[in-house]
C-alpha positions as CSV (number, residue, x, y, z in Angstrom):
1,M,81.2,-81.8,203.5
2,G,78.8,-79.1,202.5
3,I,80.4,-75.1,201.9
4,A,80.2,-72.9,204.9
5,K,78.8,-69.1,204.8
6,R,78.7,-66.4,205.9
7,T,75.9,-63.8,206.9
8,L,76.3,-60.3,206.2
9,V,73.6,-58.4,208.6
10,L,72.9,-54.9,207.2
11,R,70.9,-52.4,209.6
12,G,68.2,-49.8,207.9
13,K,66.0,-47.3,210.5
14,T,63.2,-49.4,210.1
15,S,64.2,-52.9,208.9
16,H,67.2,-55.5,208.4
17,F,68.5,-58.4,206.3
18,H,69.8,-61.2,206.0
19,R,72.3,-61.9,203.0
20,I,74.1,-64.8,202.8
21,M,77.4,-64.4,201.6
22,K,79.6,-67.2,199.3
23,R,83.2,-67.3,198.8
24,W,83.8,-67.3,194.6
25,K,87.3,-68.4,193.2
26,C,87.7,-66.7,189.9
27,T,90.8,-67.6,186.8
28,C,91.2,-65.3,185.0
29,S,93.7,-64.4,181.8
30,Y,94.6,-61.1,180.3
31,D,97.1,-59.2,177.8
32,G,98.9,-56.3,180.3
33,T,100.0,-54.6,177.4
34,D,97.7,-51.3,178.3
35,F,97.9,-52.1,182.3
36,Y,100.1,-50.6,185.5
37,G,100.2,-54.5,186.7
38,W,97.2,-56.7,188.2
39,Q,97.5,-54.6,191.5
40,S,94.5,-51.7,191.5
41,Q,96.3,-48.2,190.6
42,P,94.8,-44.7,191.3
43,T,95.1,-44.3,187.6
44,F,92.5,-47.0,187.1
45,R,95.0,-48.6,185.4
46,G,95.9,-52.0,187.2
47,V,93.1,-54.6,185.7
48,Q,91.9,-55.5,189.7
49,D,90.3,-52.1,188.5
50,K,88.7,-53.5,185.6
51,I,86.9,-56.8,187.5
52,E,86.3,-55.1,190.5
53,A,84.3,-52.5,188.8
54,A,82.6,-54.9,186.3
55,L,81.8,-57.3,189.6
56,S,80.3,-54.3,191.6
57,K,78.3,-53.2,188.5
58,I,76.8,-57.0,188.5
59,L,76.0,-56.8,192.3
60,K,75.5,-54.0,192.9
61,R,77.5,-52.9,196.0
62,K,81.7,-52.0,196.0
63,I,83.2,-55.6,195.4
64,D,87.1,-55.7,196.3
65,I,88.4,-59.1,195.2
66,F,91.7,-60.4,196.1
67,G,94.7,-61.6,194.1
68,S,97.3,-64.9,194.3
69,G,99.5,-61.8,193.9
70,R,100.8,-59.3,191.8
71,T,101.8,-59.1,188.1
72,D,104.4,-56.8,187.1
73,S,103.5,-53.9,184.2
74,G,102.8,-55.0,181.2
75,A,103.2,-58.8,181.8
76,H,100.2,-61.0,181.3
77,A,98.5,-63.8,182.9
78,R,96.5,-67.6,181.5
79,G,95.7,-68.9,185.2
80,Q,95.8,-65.6,187.7
81,V,93.0,-67.1,190.7
82,F,91.4,-64.3,192.7
83,H,88.8,-64.9,195.1
84,F,85.5,-62.2,196.1
85,D,82.5,-62.7,198.8
86,A,78.8,-61.9,197.5
87,D,75.8,-63.4,197.2
88,W,75.5,-64.9,194.1
89,S,73.1,-67.6,193.3
90,Y,72.3,-67.9,189.7
91,G,75.7,-69.7,188.8
92,E,79.0,-69.4,186.7
93,K,77.6,-69.2,183.6
94,A,75.3,-66.4,184.6
95,M,78.3,-64.8,186.2
96,K,80.9,-65.3,183.1
97,M,78.0,-63.7,180.9
98,A,77.7,-60.4,182.6
99,L,81.4,-59.9,183.5
100,M,82.0,-60.5,179.4
101,T,79.6,-57.9,178.4
102,L,81.5,-55.7,180.5
103,L,86.0,-56.5,180.9
104,P,87.7,-55.7,177.7
105,D,89.0,-57.3,175.4
106,S,92.0,-57.9,177.2
107,I,90.8,-59.3,180.4
108,Q,88.9,-63.1,180.1
109,I,87.1,-65.1,183.0
110,H,87.7,-68.7,182.5
111,S,86.4,-70.6,185.1
112,F,83.8,-69.4,188.6
113,F,82.6,-71.8,191.5
114,E,82.1,-71.4,194.9
115,V,84.5,-71.9,197.9
116,P,84.8,-72.8,201.5
117,V,85.4,-69.1,203.1
118,D,88.6,-69.4,204.6
119,F,90.0,-70.4,200.9
120,H,92.1,-67.4,199.8
121,A,93.5,-66.8,196.5
122,R,96.8,-65.8,198.0
123,F,98.1,-67.3,201.2
124,S,95.8,-70.6,200.4
125,A,98.4,-71.0,197.0
126,I,101.6,-73.7,197.3
127,G,103.3,-73.0,193.7
128,K,102.9,-71.0,190.7
129,R,104.2,-71.6,187.6
130,Y,104.7,-68.8,185.2
131,V,106.9,-69.1,181.6
132,Y,109.3,-66.4,179.6
133,Q,109.0,-65.9,176.3
134,I,112.1,-65.0,174.6
135,F,112.3,-64.4,170.2
136,R,115.9,-64.5,168.5
137,G,115.7,-62.1,166.2
138,F,112.7,-59.6,165.5
139,A,109.4,-61.6,166.2
140,A,106.3,-60.9,164.2
141,P,103.5,-58.4,164.6
142,E,101.2,-60.6,166.1
143,D,103.8,-62.1,168.7
144,S,105.4,-58.6,169.4
145,R,103.2,-57.7,172.4
146,Y,104.4,-61.5,174.0
147,Y,107.6,-61.9,173.8
148,F,111.1,-60.3,174.1
149,S,112.9,-60.1,170.5
150,T,116.7,-60.1,171.0
151,G,117.1,-58.2,167.6
152,E,120.8,-58.6,166.3
153,R,121.6,-60.4,168.7
154,K,119.9,-64.4,167.8
155,T,123.3,-66.0,166.1
156,I,124.6,-65.6,169.6
157,L,122.1,-66.6,171.7
158,D,123.0,-70.4,172.6
159,F,120.0,-72.2,174.3
160,D,122.5,-74.9,175.1
161,L,124.8,-72.9,177.1
162,M,121.7,-71.3,178.9
163,Q,119.7,-75.3,179.6
164,E,122.9,-75.8,181.2
165,A,123.2,-73.0,183.1
166,S,120.0,-72.9,184.1
167,S,120.2,-75.9,186.9
168,V,121.8,-73.4,189.0
169,F,118.8,-72.1,190.0
170,L,116.8,-75.2,190.8
171,G,116.4,-75.6,194.6
172,K,115.8,-73.6,197.9
173,H,118.4,-70.4,197.8
174,D,118.8,-66.8,199.2
175,F,117.3,-64.7,195.7
176,T,118.2,-61.2,197.0
177,A,121.0,-60.9,194.6
178,Y,118.0,-61.9,191.7
179,S,115.4,-59.9,192.1
180,A,114.4,-55.7,192.8
181,A,113.6,-56.6,196.7
182,S,116.4,-55.9,198.5
183,E,115.3,-52.9,200.6
184,G,112.4,-55.0,201.6
185,V,114.8,-58.2,202.3
186,Q,117.2,-55.7,204.4
187,K,114.3,-54.0,206.2
188,G,113.3,-57.7,207.3
189,R,109.9,-57.6,205.6
190,I,110.1,-60.4,203.3
191,N,111.8,-63.6,202.8
192,P,114.9,-63.5,200.1
193,V,114.4,-67.7,200.1
194,K,112.6,-69.4,197.4
195,T,112.9,-73.1,196.6
196,I,112.2,-73.2,192.3
197,Q,110.8,-76.8,191.4
198,K,111.6,-77.0,188.3
199,I,112.9,-74.9,185.1
200,E,112.0,-76.8,181.7
201,M,113.4,-74.4,178.3
202,I,111.7,-75.9,174.5
203,Q,113.3,-74.4,171.8
204,E,110.8,-74.3,168.5
205,H,112.5,-72.7,165.9
206,A,112.9,-68.8,166.5
207,K,111.3,-69.0,169.9
208,I,112.8,-69.7,173.6
209,R,110.4,-70.1,176.1
210,I,111.4,-71.0,180.2
211,Y,109.1,-72.4,182.1
212,F,109.2,-72.3,186.5
213,E,107.8,-73.8,189.4
214,G,107.8,-72.6,192.7
215,S,106.5,-72.2,196.4
216,S,106.9,-68.3,195.2
217,F,108.8,-65.8,193.9
218,L,110.2,-62.4,195.0
219,Y,109.5,-59.2,192.6
220,K,111.4,-59.0,189.4
221,M,112.7,-62.4,190.0
222,I,111.7,-65.1,187.8
223,R,112.0,-62.0,184.8
224,S,116.3,-61.2,186.4
225,L,116.4,-64.7,185.8
226,T,116.0,-65.1,182.8
227,G,117.5,-62.0,182.4
228,A,121.3,-63.4,183.7
229,L,120.1,-66.8,181.2
230,I,120.3,-64.4,178.3
231,R,123.0,-63.1,179.0
232,V,125.0,-66.3,179.7
233,G,123.4,-67.4,176.3
234,E,125.2,-64.2,175.0
235,E,128.6,-66.0,176.1
236,K,128.6,-62.4,178.4
237,L,128.1,-64.3,182.1
238,T,128.9,-68.1,182.7
239,R,127.6,-70.6,184.4
240,G,130.2,-69.6,187.2
241,D,129.3,-66.6,187.0
242,L,125.8,-66.1,188.1
243,E,126.7,-69.1,191.6
244,E,129.3,-66.0,192.6
245,I,126.2,-63.8,192.2
246,L,123.4,-66.4,193.6
247,E,126.0,-66.7,196.3
248,S,127.0,-63.3,196.7
249,K,123.4,-62.3,198.0
250,K,123.8,-58.6,196.6
251,R,121.9,-57.1,193.0
252,T,125.2,-56.9,190.7
253,E,124.6,-54.7,187.4
254,R,125.6,-57.8,185.5
255,V,122.3,-58.8,185.9
256,K,120.0,-57.2,183.6
257,T,116.2,-57.5,184.3
258,A,114.4,-58.8,181.1
259,P,111.1,-56.9,179.5
260,A,108.1,-57.2,180.8
261,K,106.6,-57.9,177.7
262,G,107.3,-61.6,177.6
263,L,106.4,-63.1,181.5
264,F,103.1,-65.1,181.7
265,L,101.6,-66.3,185.0
266,E,100.8,-69.4,184.0
267,E,99.4,-71.1,187.2
268,V,98.6,-71.3,189.9
269,Y,98.2,-74.1,192.4
270,Y,96.3,-74.6,195.2
271,K,95.5,-78.3,197.1
272,D,93.1,-80.6,196.6
């Protein structure tokens, strides 16, 4: 089955012409240290702003892109997905090369290809995979932008306790207590019930990585889950405490939000 096209009719005073609008799906990565998150900002410091500006210059018209979701200020991505509509006919390589000349080194485009016009980077997504990176002790300069360093707490961060307690979060739950979305939940704008299919923890010497896979996540949810697991590793919370907090459906100061610098959006999943 061929990919459907949309026709945009542009009319002037004396003539009109047709442009065939195609939908393009793109995957990008970025170092979010110096950005105020993915979403466009009045200060022009969102990752979205930089990509839209580059595409608008290449295509010589205003381009709006639509991402799979937001990432927090200071957080990173290895597999953020976005889409946009344009009448580009020069292929993937030419677009990637053009973008490389206009985007900062902190943003890279990995793929660019045509998709059906009913594809939507956000609403067509069926799941996401994130990773949070922790360094026990003080990370080296080349790692400090991408890991949360525990500093002097390294001697009491118990990986086994963290791993065992992480199973509390598996499955379908109301995660209000582990998010910063309580106002939206209370007003009925946000559904706090989410499903986490998989949590995988890997320890390599001083580095700990926690992978989360789920259908979707609430605002600051992964950072809150990670912060709670760190508290377990410090023996300041127990598995029972995590269960009690989860069931309470209320945000508490006992849950600390881990810094954004350790968080990466790894991959966005779509149906084949």
